[in-house]
N, C-alpha and C positions, 0 to 999 in steps of 0.2 A: 502495499499498500504506498502510496505517493504523503508525504505532506508537504505543508503547509508554510512555504520556506518561508514567508512575510509573517506568518508568528510564530519559525525557528526561530528572528532574526529579535523579536521583538521580547524573544523571551534573552536569547546570549544578550540584547540590549540591558534589558534588565537585568542580568542576574554580575555583576560587569559593576552594579556598583557596589556590592561584596566584596571589597578585594583578599578580603579575610579565610570567604569559603573557595577549594582547587573542582573545580566544575570540569566532565569534562563530559564530551558527543557519540552516544554507540547506536546503533543503529540497531534498533530495536520492537517487539511488541508489534511486530508493523509498518514501525514510522520512526521518530529520530528522540534516544531520549536526550534528558540534558544525569547522565548525575557528577552529584555536590560529597566529595567525600570521602571514595566508594560507592556511595549507596545510590538505590532508582531517585532521587526525587518530581518529577516532569520528567512529562514525555509531551512529542507533540505526534497528534497519530487524524488521517487527513486532513480538518479543518479544525478540527477540538485538539479538547488539554487533556491527559491523563494526571491526577496528583494524587499523590502520596500524601496521604494524612491520617491527626491523630486520630484511629477508631471510634475512640470515646468520642467527638462529636458527629458521628455519623445521624446521629437525629436534627444538628445545626444545621448540619451539610445539606439532606433530602432537602432541607425548605429554599431552599438556595435557588433560583434560573435555572438555567442551564445544565442542571446537574442530571445529569443520568449516570445508575451505580453499576460497577461495572460486576460483569460477568461471563466466570470463566466454571466449564463443564458443571453449566445449569446452575452453579450459585453466585449470589449476590459477593465479592470481594469484601464484610470492611475494611478501612484506609482505602480505599481506594475508588475513586472516582473517572468519570471523562467526563466538560465543560465540551457545550455548545456553542456557538459563537456570541448565542443572544443572555448567557452569565457569567461572557468578559467584554464584551463590546467598548464598555465603561471603563475609564485608569483604573478609577478604582478598581471597580468588579475586576481588572485583570491583576493588579497588583494582593489584591487581597486574595484569592489563591497561592498566587504565588509565594506572599510570604507563610501563606499558611499552612505548604510544601514546607518550606526553607525551617521553619520553624519546630516540625516537627522531622525530618529531615537532624535537627541532635540530639534525639532521642532513640529514631529511628536503628533502630539492627541492621546491620551487611546482610549482605545474601553467603552463604557460604560458599568459596571459596573451587573451581572445579580444579 
């Protein structure tokens, strides 16, 4: 699946405001993933953001415009969601989602190295 290059550039630009983090880009989940400090943080999938956030916030997050649960093997993945463009078309909304991911990234566990 292709990903939105303009959206990827917006994410790059926003993440560049945080010189203390290490960002690596990887093709993953059929899109472009942004690994922050060696942990999956944000992904661009088509024209959507895929966000990793604190699962404790699940109920609050589901009420946000543009929210779509991430389904794998028929089950909703807590702590992960897609966000359609109507959920981040305003600057404040875009920053909300990225800040949410960055905040959780500090506490998130790294996936096991293969």
